[in-house]
C-alpha positions as CSV (number, residue, x, y, z in Angstrom):
1,M,-14.9,-11.2,-36.5
2,L,-13.1,-9.1,-33.9
3,T,-11.3,-6.1,-35.3
4,A,-7.7,-5.6,-34.1
5,T,-5.7,-2.5,-33.2
6,T,-1.9,-2.8,-33.1
7,F,-0.3,-0.7,-30.3
8,N,3.2,-1.9,-30.7
9,D,4.4,-3.6,-33.9
10,A,7.2,-6.0,-32.8
11,P,6.7,-9.2,-34.8
12,D,9.8,-10.8,-33.2
13,R,8.6,-10.3,-29.7
14,P,6.0,-12.2,-27.6
15,L,2.4,-11.5,-28.6
16,L,0.3,-9.6,-26.0
17,L,-3.5,-9.4,-26.7
18,L,-5.6,-6.8,-24.9
19,G,-9.4,-7.1,-24.3
20,S,-11.7,-4.3,-23.2
21,S,-15.0,-4.0,-21.3
22,V,-18.6,-3.7,-22.4
23,G,-19.3,-0.2,-23.8
24,T,-15.6,0.8,-24.3
25,S,-13.2,0.6,-27.3
26,V,-9.8,-0.9,-26.9
27,E,-8.3,2.3,-28.1
28,T,-9.9,4.5,-25.4
29,L,-9.4,1.9,-22.6
30,W,-5.9,0.6,-23.3
31,A,-3.9,3.0,-25.5
32,R,-2.3,5.1,-22.7
33,C,-1.4,1.9,-20.8
34,A,0.1,0.2,-23.8
35,Q,2.3,3.2,-24.5
36,R,3.8,2.9,-21.0
37,L,4.9,-0.8,-21.2
38,Y,8.7,-1.1,-20.8
39,G,8.8,-4.7,-21.8
40,R,8.9,-5.3,-25.5
41,Y,5.9,-7.1,-26.8
42,H,3.9,-7.3,-30.0
43,V,0.8,-5.6,-28.6
44,V,-2.6,-6.0,-30.3
45,G,-5.9,-5.1,-28.8
46,F,-9.4,-6.1,-30.1
47,D,-12.8,-4.6,-30.0
48,L,-15.9,-6.5,-28.9
49,P,-18.6,-6.9,-31.6
50,G,-20.3,-3.6,-32.3
51,H,-17.7,-1.7,-30.2
52,G,-15.0,0.5,-31.5
53,R,-13.9,-0.7,-34.9
54,S,-15.6,-4.1,-34.9
55,A,-18.8,-4.7,-36.9
56,P,-22.1,-5.2,-35.1
57,A,-22.8,-8.7,-33.9
58,P,-24.7,-10.7,-36.5
59,G,-26.5,-12.7,-33.7
60,P,-26.2,-13.7,-30.0
61,F,-22.8,-14.6,-28.7
62,T,-21.3,-16.0,-25.5
63,V,-18.1,-15.4,-23.6
64,A,-16.9,-18.8,-24.8
65,G,-17.7,-17.8,-28.4
66,L,-15.7,-14.6,-27.9
67,A,-12.8,-16.6,-26.6
68,A,-12.9,-18.7,-29.7
69,E,-12.8,-15.4,-31.8
70,V,-9.7,-14.3,-29.9
71,I,-8.0,-17.6,-30.8
72,A,-9.0,-16.9,-34.5
73,L,-7.5,-13.4,-34.1
74,A,-4.3,-14.8,-32.6
75,D,-4.1,-17.3,-35.5
76,R,-4.4,-14.5,-38.0
77,I,-1.4,-12.9,-36.4
78,R,0.7,-16.0,-35.5
79,P,-0.9,-19.3,-36.4
80,G,-0.9,-21.9,-33.6
81,T,1.5,-20.0,-31.3
82,S,0.9,-19.1,-27.6
83,F,0.4,-15.6,-26.4
84,L,0.1,-13.3,-23.4
85,Y,-3.3,-11.9,-22.5
86,A,-4.7,-9.0,-20.5
87,G,-8.4,-8.0,-20.2
88,D,-10.6,-5.7,-18.2
89,S,-14.2,-6.7,-17.1
90,I,-15.7,-8.9,-19.9
91,G,-12.2,-8.8,-21.3
92,G,-11.1,-10.5,-18.1
93,A,-13.9,-13.0,-18.4
94,I,-12.7,-13.8,-21.9
95,G,-9.3,-14.4,-20.4
96,L,-10.6,-16.9,-17.9
97,Q,-12.5,-18.7,-20.7
98,L,-9.4,-18.8,-22.9
99,M,-7.4,-20.5,-20.1
100,L,-10.1,-23.1,-19.6
101,D,-10.9,-23.8,-23.3
102,F,-7.5,-23.3,-24.9
103,P,-5.0,-23.8,-22.0
104,E,-2.1,-24.5,-24.3
105,R,-2.4,-21.1,-26.0
106,V,-2.2,-18.7,-23.1
107,T,1.3,-18.4,-21.6
108,A,0.2,-16.0,-18.8
109,A,-2.8,-13.7,-18.2
110,A,-3.6,-10.5,-16.3
111,L,-7.3,-10.2,-15.3
112,L,-8.4,-6.7,-14.3
113,C,-11.6,-5.6,-12.7
114,T,-13.5,-8.8,-13.5
115,G,-14.9,-11.9,-11.9
116,A,-15.6,-15.6,-12.5
117,K,-19.2,-14.4,-12.5
118,I,-19.9,-10.7,-12.9
119,G,-23.1,-9.3,-11.4
120,E,-26.5,-11.0,-11.4
121,S,-28.1,-12.4,-14.5
122,T,-31.4,-10.5,-13.9
123,M,-29.5,-7.2,-13.8
124,W,-27.8,-7.9,-17.2
125,H,-31.1,-8.9,-18.8
126,D,-32.7,-5.8,-17.5
127,R,-29.9,-3.6,-18.9
128,A,-30.0,-5.4,-22.2
129,A,-33.7,-4.6,-22.5
130,L,-33.2,-1.0,-21.5
131,V,-30.6,-0.4,-24.1
132,R,-32.6,-2.1,-26.8
133,A,-35.5,0.2,-25.9
134,E,-33.6,3.5,-25.5
135,G,-30.1,3.1,-26.8
136,T,-26.7,3.2,-25.1
137,G,-27.1,6.8,-24.2
138,V,-29.5,5.8,-21.4
139,V,-26.7,4.0,-19.5
140,V,-24.1,6.8,-19.7
141,A,-24.9,8.4,-16.3
142,G,-24.8,5.0,-14.6
143,S,-21.6,4.1,-16.3
144,V,-19.9,7.2,-14.9
145,D,-20.7,6.0,-11.4
146,R,-19.7,2.4,-12.2
147,W,-16.6,3.0,-14.2
148,F,-14.7,5.8,-12.4
149,A,-13.5,6.6,-8.9
150,P,-15.4,9.6,-7.4
151,G,-14.3,12.9,-9.0
152,Y,-12.2,11.2,-11.7
153,P,-14.2,12.5,-14.7
154,D,-13.7,16.0,-13.5
155,R,-10.0,15.5,-12.8
156,S,-9.3,13.7,-16.0
157,P,-11.9,14.7,-18.7
158,E,-9.4,13.9,-21.4
159,V,-9.6,10.2,-20.4
160,A,-13.2,10.0,-19.3
161,E,-14.9,11.7,-22.2
162,P,-13.5,9.5,-25.0
163,L,-14.6,6.5,-23.0
164,L,-18.1,7.8,-22.6
165,D,-18.1,8.8,-26.3
166,A,-17.2,5.2,-27.2
167,L,-20.1,4.0,-25.1
168,R,-22.5,6.3,-26.9
169,A,-21.1,5.1,-30.3
170,T,-21.5,1.4,-29.4
171,D,-24.1,-0.5,-31.4
172,D,-27.2,-0.9,-29.2
173,E,-27.9,-4.5,-30.1
174,S,-24.3,-5.6,-29.7
175,Y,-24.2,-3.9,-26.3
176,A,-27.4,-5.8,-25.3
177,R,-25.9,-9.1,-26.5
178,A,-22.7,-8.5,-24.5
179,C,-24.9,-8.0,-21.4
180,E,-26.6,-11.3,-22.2
181,A,-23.3,-13.0,-22.6
182,L,-22.3,-11.9,-19.1
183,A,-25.6,-13.0,-17.7
184,A,-24.8,-16.5,-18.8
185,F,-21.1,-16.5,-17.8
186,D,-20.1,-18.4,-14.6
187,V,-16.9,-20.3,-14.3
188,R,-16.5,-20.2,-10.5
189,D,-16.5,-24.0,-10.2
190,R,-13.7,-24.3,-12.8
191,L,-11.1,-21.9,-11.5
192,A,-8.9,-24.6,-10.1
193,E,-8.4,-26.0,-13.6
194,I,-6.4,-22.9,-14.6
195,A,-2.7,-23.6,-14.6
196,A,-1.3,-20.5,-16.4
197,P,0.1,-17.8,-14.1
198,V,-2.6,-15.3,-13.3
199,L,-2.3,-11.7,-12.1
200,A,-5.6,-10.5,-10.7
201,V,-5.8,-6.7,-10.5
202,A,-8.7,-5.1,-8.5
203,G,-9.8,-1.6,-8.1
204,A,-10.5,-0.8,-4.4
205,L,-13.5,1.3,-5.4
206,D,-14.8,-1.0,-8.1
207,K,-18.6,-1.5,-7.7
208,P,-19.4,-4.0,-10.6
209,T,-16.4,-6.3,-9.7
210,P,-15.3,-5.7,-6.1
211,P,-11.8,-6.9,-4.9
212,D,-13.3,-10.0,-3.2
213,G,-14.1,-11.6,-6.6
214,L,-10.5,-11.0,-7.9
215,A,-9.2,-12.4,-4.6
216,T,-11.2,-15.6,-5.2
217,I,-9.7,-15.9,-8.7
218,A,-6.1,-15.4,-7.3
219,E,-6.6,-17.8,-4.5
220,T,-8.3,-20.6,-6.5
221,V,-6.2,-20.8,-9.7
222,L,-3.0,-22.8,-9.4
223,H,-0.6,-19.8,-9.7
224,G,-2.4,-16.6,-8.8
225,R,-1.5,-13.2,-7.4
226,L,-3.8,-10.3,-6.3
227,V,-3.0,-6.6,-6.4
228,V,-5.6,-4.1,-5.2
229,L,-5.2,-0.5,-6.5
230,D,-6.3,2.3,-4.2
231,D,-8.5,5.1,-5.7
232,V,-9.3,3.0,-8.8
233,A,-12.7,1.8,-9.9
234,H,-13.7,-0.4,-12.8
235,L,-11.5,0.7,-15.7
236,A,-8.0,0.3,-14.3
237,P,-6.0,0.5,-17.6
238,A,-7.5,3.9,-18.2
239,E,-7.6,5.3,-14.6
240,S,-4.2,4.1,-13.7
241,P,-2.2,3.3,-16.9
242,E,1.2,3.7,-15.3
243,I,0.7,1.2,-12.5
244,V,-1.2,-1.2,-14.7
245,A,1.7,-1.1,-17.2
246,F,4.2,-1.7,-14.4
247,L,2.1,-4.7,-13.2
248,L,1.9,-6.2,-16.7
249,D,5.7,-5.8,-17.1
250,Q,6.2,-7.5,-13.8
251,H,3.9,-10.4,-14.9
252,F,4.9,-10.8,-18.5
253,D,8.5,-9.8,-19.0
254,E,10.8,-12.7,-18.1
255,Q,13.5,-10.7,-16.2
256,R,11.0,-8.6,-14.3
257,A,8.8,-11.7,-13.5
258,A,11.8,-13.5,-12.1
259,G,12.7,-10.4,-10.0
260,I,9.2,-10.0,-8.6
261,K,9.0,-13.7,-7.8
262,V,12.2,-13.6,-5.7
263,R,11.3,-10.3,-4.1
264,R,8.0,-11.6,-2.9
265,E,9.6,-14.9,-1.7
266,V,12.2,-13.0,0.3
267,L,10.3,-9.9,1.6
268,G,6.9,-11.5,1.7
269,P,4.0,-11.1,-0.7
270,A,2.0,-8.6,1.4
271,H,4.9,-6.1,1.6
272,V,5.8,-6.3,-2.0
273,D,2.2,-6.1,-3.2
274,R,1.7,-3.0,-1.1
275,A,4.8,-1.4,-2.5
276,T,3.7,-2.3,-6.0
277,A,0.2,-0.9,-5.5
278,G,1.7,2.3,-4.1
279,T,3.8,2.9,-7.2
280,T,3.3,6.3,-8.9
281,E,4.5,7.7,-12.1
282,F,7.3,9.4,-10.1
283,T,8.5,6.1,-8.4
284,R,7.8,3.6,-11.2
285,D,11.3,3.8,-12.7
286,F,12.9,3.2,-9.3
287,Q,10.6,0.2,-8.6
288,D,11.3,-1.2,-12.0
289,L,15.1,-0.8,-11.4
290,I,15.2,-2.7,-8.2
291,T,12.9,-5.4,-9.5
292,R,15.0,-6.1,-12.5
293,Y,18.5,-5.6,-11.1
294,A,18.5,-6.1,-7.3
295,W,16.0,-9.0,-7.4
296,G,16.1,-10.2,-11.0
297,E,19.9,-10.1,-11.5
298,I,21.6,-10.2,-8.1
299,W,19.3,-12.2,-5.8
300,T,18.7,-14.8,-8.6
301,R,22.4,-15.5,-9.2
302,P,23.5,-19.1,-8.3
303,G,26.9,-18.2,-6.8
304,L,25.5,-17.6,-3.3
305,D,22.4,-19.0,-1.5
306,R,19.8,-16.8,0.0
307,R,21.1,-17.3,3.5
308,S,24.5,-15.9,2.6
309,R,22.9,-13.0,0.7
310,S,20.9,-12.2,3.8
311,L,24.0,-12.1,6.0
312,I,25.8,-9.8,3.5
313,T,22.8,-7.5,3.2
314,L,22.3,-7.2,7.0
315,T,26.0,-6.2,7.4
316,A,25.8,-3.6,4.7
317,L,22.6,-2.1,6.1
318,V,24.1,-1.9,9.6
319,A,27.3,-0.3,8.2
320,L,25.4,2.4,6.3
321,G,22.8,3.0,8.9
322,H,19.8,2.1,6.8
323,H,17.5,1.3,9.7
324,E,14.2,1.0,7.9
325,E,15.7,-1.4,5.4
326,L,17.5,-3.3,8.2
327,A,14.2,-4.1,9.9
328,M,12.7,-5.4,6.6
329,H,15.8,-7.5,5.9
330,V,15.8,-9.0,9.5
331,R,12.4,-10.4,8.6
332,A,13.7,-11.5,5.2
333,A,16.6,-13.2,6.9
334,R,14.3,-15.4,8.9
335,T,12.3,-16.2,5.8
336,N,15.6,-17.2,4.1
337,G,16.3,-19.7,6.9
338,L,18.7,-17.8,9.2
339,T,18.2,-18.6,12.9
340,V,17.9,-16.0,15.6
341,Q,21.3,-17.1,16.8
342,E,22.9,-16.6,13.4
343,I,21.4,-13.1,13.1
344,R,22.9,-12.3,16.5
345,E,26.3,-13.5,15.4
346,A,26.1,-11.4,12.3
347,L,25.3,-8.3,14.3
348,L,28.1,-9.1,16.8
349,Q,30.5,-9.2,13.9
350,T,29.3,-5.7,12.8
351,A,30.2,-4.4,16.3
352,I,33.9,-5.0,15.4
353,Y,33.9,-4.0,11.8
354,C,31.1,-1.3,11.6
355,G,31.4,0.1,15.1
356,V,29.7,-0.4,18.5
357,P,27.1,2.4,18.1
358,A,25.9,1.0,14.8
359,A,25.7,-2.5,16.2
360,N,23.8,-1.2,19.3
361,T,21.1,0.4,17.1
362,A,21.0,-2.7,14.9
363,F,20.5,-5.0,17.9
364,R,17.6,-2.8,19.1
365,I,15.9,-2.9,15.7
366,A,16.5,-6.6,15.3
367,Q,15.1,-7.4,18.8
368,R,12.0,-5.5,18.1
369,V,11.5,-7.2,14.7
370,L,12.2,-10.7,16.1
371,E,9.8,-10.2,19.0
372,E,7.0,-9.2,16.6
373,S,7.7,-12.1,14.2
374,P,6.2,-15.5,14.8
């Protein structure tokens, strides 16, 4: 039985389950991220067998078996209802298995630093044998290299040391069996069956599960999105809790999800995902504000179509001299269906009502953008 830790007790809110990686506890991996969620969820994490607060594994287990245990946990909390899910590494593999074996139960999932197949089977069997022979302490040095971006343990020992302590405390046999579960895990040929919305989050410096594997997941499932975090390795919820919390809110919270969907449709996925990945603790509140209100409230209103909203936005940006934003919204106007001729007419109108110098600059910016665009 998987032991649960409740991070936010909100029984009337959507259930969000959190899964951790081999050798960590859910508390050390997810606590700081869970505390930073803006959206209101009933947040419950679970420990793998022999990890954290969970009892040692009584026998061998598989990723599919762990997924069934997660369903049993969800049923103990809210029998038969669906839930949101986020997991890192083997926790992400469990998420894939949940969406394949219990598709009606997972509303949406965030899969972090994981893969449809993680590493080579031989490597996992070798590591299992090593830990059985010498204990989890023997893999601590290698885990520092695999888990963290270069220099992170020195910069943030208050985060890294508890994670490494959790590794040292992990039951040796349970760790070995988790390695063997990953050795047998491979759902690459089934990704196209997954219909629930999937957010794939990769660490640009992740060695065990490089971004290419997360990109394959995002591209192959029916509704996938990839975000790559710079300067992050394998334990994104611990290394970058602010941005991961922001991403989970974007993906799971209804208003924020609507806002990010429209923002990506209007401004383009690449632009929005770059802006999201570049979010910091300092800028997160602002990014959240514009996602919820500009894109989730205003751009989603039915009173005007997107073409009309683009025309209004272009005019306002010309009037206020917001040239960088103007270039972005000229591109957005084309995405929203405005022709080059209609953009020209809008800018001509601004020459009368905003002034010729403002319109002159706007024409120069728009011409450059339109020449660069296909």
